[in-house]
N, C-alpha and C positions, 0 to 999 in steps of 0.2 A: 342382454340383444340391445341394440335400438333402439330409439321412440319410433325414427320412420318405419322399422320394418314391421312393427308393431297394429302402427296406422291402417299398413299396405292388409297387415294379417286378417286388422278387423275390420278392413272393405269383402275379402273374398269370407270371408263367415256371413256376412251378411248377404254377398251375394246369393253364396249357398242356399239359406236360408230365406230367401226372395226367388229362388228358382223352387223349392218347396211349394212357397204360397201359392193359390191359383188369381187369375187373373181379376175374376167374380169377384168383387168384395162381399158378396150372400154365400160366397163358398166358403170363406173364413170362419163362417158358425158350423162349418159340418166337420165330419169328416180327416180332409184334407188340412185342416187347421194341426190337427195331431199330429199328423204325419210329420211338420213340417219341424215341428217343436221336438220330433226326436230328433230329426237331423240333426238340429241345433244342441241337443243334448249328447249325441256321440262324438260328433267335435270337440265341444267341453270334455268330456270322459276323458277324450284322448289326449289334452292338455293337460287335464288332471292328473292322469298315470306321468306325463312327462315332468311337470315340477312336482310327483312323490318321488319318481327317478331322483332328484337332480336333490331334493331333501334330504333320503339318504345316502349319497354320495357326499353330499356336505356334511352329515355327520358323521360318516364315516372318517372320511377326511380330518373332522374334527376332534374324533379319536386320538386318530393319529400325529396332529399335530398336542396333544396335547403326552401322548409318548414322547415324543420329539423331546418339547420343553422340561420334559422329568428328565432325561438324560441329558438334557442340556444342563442341567440343574446340576446331577452327577458328577460331570466333567468338569463342569464350574469348581465342585467341590475337590474334587482330584485335581485340577491342577492349583488349585489353592494349597491343598495339604504340598502337593511336588512341591512350591517356593517356597511353602514353610521348612520343610526338610532340607529343602536349600540352602536358606539360611543358616539352620540351624547346623549343617556340616560345616560352610564355613568359619562362623564363628569358635566350632570345636578341633575340628580338624585343622589343621596347615597342607596337610598330604593326604586326602582322601588315597583309601586303598583302591586298589586294581578294581576288585568286587562290588567294591558299593560303586564306582563308577561306571561299567558296565550295566548294573542294574539298573540306575538310573537311568544310562541312557537307552535301554532295551524298554524301561516306562515309558520314556518320550515318545522313542518310536511307537511303541503299540499305541498311546491316546492318539499320538500322528496319525494311525492308521483307520483307526477308531471314526477321527471325525472326517478324515476322508470320504471312508465310509457310509459317514449322517450328510455332509453336503451331497454326495452321489443322490443318497435315497431322498431328499428333498428335492433335487430338480429332476426324479424322474417323475414325484408327485405332481410337480408344477407341470410340467411335461404332461402327462395324463391327463392333469383336468384341463388345457387349453386344447388337448386334441378331441378333447367331450362336446369342449365348447363349439369345435370349426364343426364339430359333424350335429353338433346342434343346427347350426347356421346352414347347414348347407342341407335340411330337412325343412327350414324354413324357406329357402330360397328356393325348395320345389315346389313349394305351396304356393309363394309367391308365381311361379310361372304362369296358374291356370288364369281362365279368364273372371273378368269384376263386373259385377253386380251392385245394384244397391242395396243400401243399408238400412237393416232393421234391427228389431231384438238388441239394446243397448243393455241392458239388465245384465247379461249372460256375456258379452264378450266385454264391457265393464270388469266384472269377476276376475275372468280370465285373464285381461289386460295385469289387472294388479297383483293377482298371483306369478305372473310373470315374472312384472316389474320384482315382485319380493326377491323372487329366486335370486335374480340376476346379480342385487343388491349383494344377496348374501353371499354368490360367488364372487364378486369383485372384492368385498371383502377379505374371504378366504384367501383369493390369491395376492392379495395386498401383504397376510400376516405370513405366508410363507414366501413372500418376499425380501420382510424383515427378518423373519428365521433363518434365512438363505444366507444375509447378511451379515446375522450374527457371528453361524456358522464359518463364514471364510474370515472373518477378525480373529475367531479363538484360533482357529487354523494356524494364521499368521503369527497368531503371539507362542505358540508351542512349538511353531520352529526356531522362531528368537531362543525359547528356549532349551531347545537340542543345541545352538548352534554354543550358546554358555557353558551347557555342559559337557561337547567335545572341546572348546575352548580349552577348560579349567584340566580335561584330560590330558590334553597335550603338555600343558603345563607342569602336570605332575610327574609324568611320562619321564619329562624332559630331566627334573628334577631328580627322579630316581636315576636317568642313566648315567647323566653326569656326575653322580657322588658327590658326597659333603664332605669328606675327606679322607684325607691316605688311608689303605689298611697297612696293617705287621702287625704281629704279634710279638709285644718287648718281650726282652729278654730278661729275667728274673731279677728283679734285683734287690740291695737291703735296702730301706731305709736307716739316715740317721738320725739324731734329735734335731736336727735341721730342716728336715722331709725329705722330700724329690728336693731333686740337681736343678739347677737353673737354665744346665746348656750341656753342651756334650764335654765342652771343658772342663765344668763345673765335677764332673764325673770323673773327669780325667786326674783332676786335682783331690778327689778321693778316693782314687787307686784303682779305679775301674780300666781295663788296658784290650779287654775284646771287643771289636767292631759287632755294632749290629743294633739291634732295634730294643730302644730305648724309652720309658717316658720320663717327662722333664715337665718343670712347672717353672716356669719362667715368673719375675715379681709380676703383680697384681694381673696375675692372667691362672686361666683355669688349666689341668694338668693335660696335656695331648703325648703322643709315641713321633716320633722320630727314628733316621736314622743316622747312628753315630759314626765317623771314621776314625780308631785312633791310631795316630799316629805318635813318630818316635820325639815327635814338638808337641805334642798335646793331642785334644779331641776336636773336632769338626764337626760341625753338624749341618747334614746336607739338608739342602733346600730343592735342588733341580737335580735329576739324572733321568739321560737318555742314552738310550746303548742299543737297540733292537725295533723300535717303531711298536713294541707292542699295546702302546697306553696312548690314545689319540692327546692330541692336545688341542684341538681345537674345540675350544670350550669357552663358555659365559663365565661373566662377573662374578655371579657368585660360585662358580665353580673353583676357579681363579685366585680368591675370597675364602672358600674353604676347606681347596688344597683338594687334591685328587689323583686315583692311580695307587699302586703297591711300595710299600717301603722293602719290599722284598725286590722290586722290579723298576720300572720305570713310576717317576712320579713327579707332584709340584705338590710341595708342603703345606703352600697355603699363604696369602697375602698377610691376612692377622696375626697368625703364627710368626713369620717374619718380623714384624711388627713388634712383637711382643717382645722377642728375642731383642733387636737393638735397640728398641727404648730402656734397655737394662744400662746401656754406658757403650763406649765407642770397639766396633767391630773392623773387622776384617772380611774382606769376603776375596773368596781365590775361584778363580772361573779357570778351568782347567777342558780344553778341548780337542779332537782328537780330527783331522781329515778323510775324507771318505776312501783314499789308499790306506789310510794306514799310517801315512810315511813319516805322518809329523807332527808335535805334540803343541801345541799351544798353552802358554801355561800365562795369567795375568792376575796382579792383586790391586784392589782396594780397599781407601777406607770408607765402610759403609756408614748410610745412614737412608733410615724408610719411616716416610711419614703413616699416618692413619688414612683410614677411609674420607677421613673428611677434606683429607687433602687430598684426595684421588691416590694415594699410598704411591706417591712421588718418592723416586729414586734419586739420591746424592753420589755420586761415588767422585771419592780424590784419589789417582793412582798413584801407589805407595813409592815413594822413592827410593826406597831399599830394594824396589823390586829387580831395580832394570830393565826393565822390559819398555822396547823401545815402538810396539804396535798396542793401540787402546783399544782392546776386542771390546767392551763397552762404555760409552761415553752420553754424559748426561746434562754436560755444562753446570756453571755455579748454581743456576735455580734450579735445578732437575728438575728431570720429567713425569710428568702421571701417566700412572698406567693405563692401559686402552684395552678393548676387547669389540669383539664383534657389536653388540647390545650397547656397549659405551665407548662414545669415541670422543679420546680426550687425546688423539693425538695433534701435532704442532701443522700440520698439511689440514689447506683449507678446505679441498676440492675433492678428498678424496678418503676414505676410510682403511686408514694401513690394516689393519685388524683384519678386515674381511678381503682385503688383496693378498695379500700374504698370509694370513689363516692365524689361529692361536691369540694367543693375548702380549702383550712388551708394552717397556718403553720405549716407544715408538716416538720419534720425532717428525723427518719426515720421508719414513717408509725406508730409510736406502743406507742405516749406520747397520742392523745390525737385528736379527731376530733369531734367539738360542733356543724358542718356542714354535717354531715355524711346522712344516708338514716335513715329516721325516722319509725320504726319499731312498728306496733300496735302492734305483738304479741311480746314476750319470744324468744328469740333465742340463742341456745346454741353458734354460734359464735358472742359474744357480738359486736364484732369491724363491724360488716355487717353495725350497724346503728351508732347511735352518742355515745360516748363514751368517759370516763378520765382514766386512768392509775394511780393507787395511790401509794406512795411512798412502799408499801409491794409488787408492783407487780400486785395489782389485778386489772383486768379491770370492770371501773362502769359502766352500761347502765345508758342513761341518756333518761328522757321522755319530761321536758319541759328545757330551757333553754332562759335565761334573760342576753342578755350584754351591760351597759349602763356606760356611763362615763360622768365625770366632774369634773373640773377645783381643783387642790391640797387642793386652801381656802376652800372648800366646809365645815362645820359640821362637828367635826369627832360622 
């Protein structure tokens, strides 16, 4: 309550006291003097009751604030525990399980909901206190509307004034504390929303890794190991007497074993690195998937840049490209001398047309310096103003987005825009759409 209002209230109380006193000084010694004091006592008693009510409300609010503080401490401990668990999971697991991610997200959502409830509860309590204060001021305003008289009895009024001022200070302090707690709750809510965003982001990344797959699948054919261990490639299997095409486990030099699809022909064994035939496997993948490989060795797949690099660094290899058009009326074959750099050089591909192949069209060209591999999330192409992998889909050795892309979309129907799918460009500048592809490699020592 403001000081001018207290002074006016003081004048009103003194006015009522003066009305109760007779104008004759000798009457002050009589019974009327006691009557005026009774009137003052009634007013003082009413104000004391008002102060007692305010005190009880303040005590109740303090108890509620202690409860809110206790819940805040519990919540802070829960947030700290959540951050600790998140840190432990980041260290222990590269790809957390779906159940753990969902549990973490449910916990964060529950904490956020509880925090919003606490904020609303504090706001409601704050609003209730302001409402009570407004009602008290309205009552004071009603009293102030009564006519004023001369003042007397300074002792009783001074006591009431100190009591009301003390209650007013306590209420102001309580409102300030509530505002501080509300600010803390809002900061905690923002912190919790940040944690929720991190959890959701990690869940998306984990799902992406799971969905893309990290290696082509396929059960290998049972094979016997000789004294030298696993074969270095499919042609090594052919030399050891294996003549049936299928999935085998090989181990190139300085590499871990992995499964491959071998195509055994009369001239030797070919290691298939890419196969597309029906559009059953999406090739619109990111860098990690193209690096590790994806798909099914019994259907459509990409062997993986790391695996192809481990094969090519064993010696000189030849790459054979076999394509068929959408009408199936024409078959295009081409052979190249192949060299694939490692990831430190962005898996740059170096191709040189084989002189003995007699092919007039270069289905794939890389130039003397080679081309780095490019995906939507790693733009390594030579086009300065566009990301070829985003424009054409899939990952490939792009130059300026216009030469070829055998990892593009699989178009089930003919399209006017041929470059929306798999294509290669002839020396005459014609775009040729592709229906099936087969990329395979073997040592240059294979029979021609």
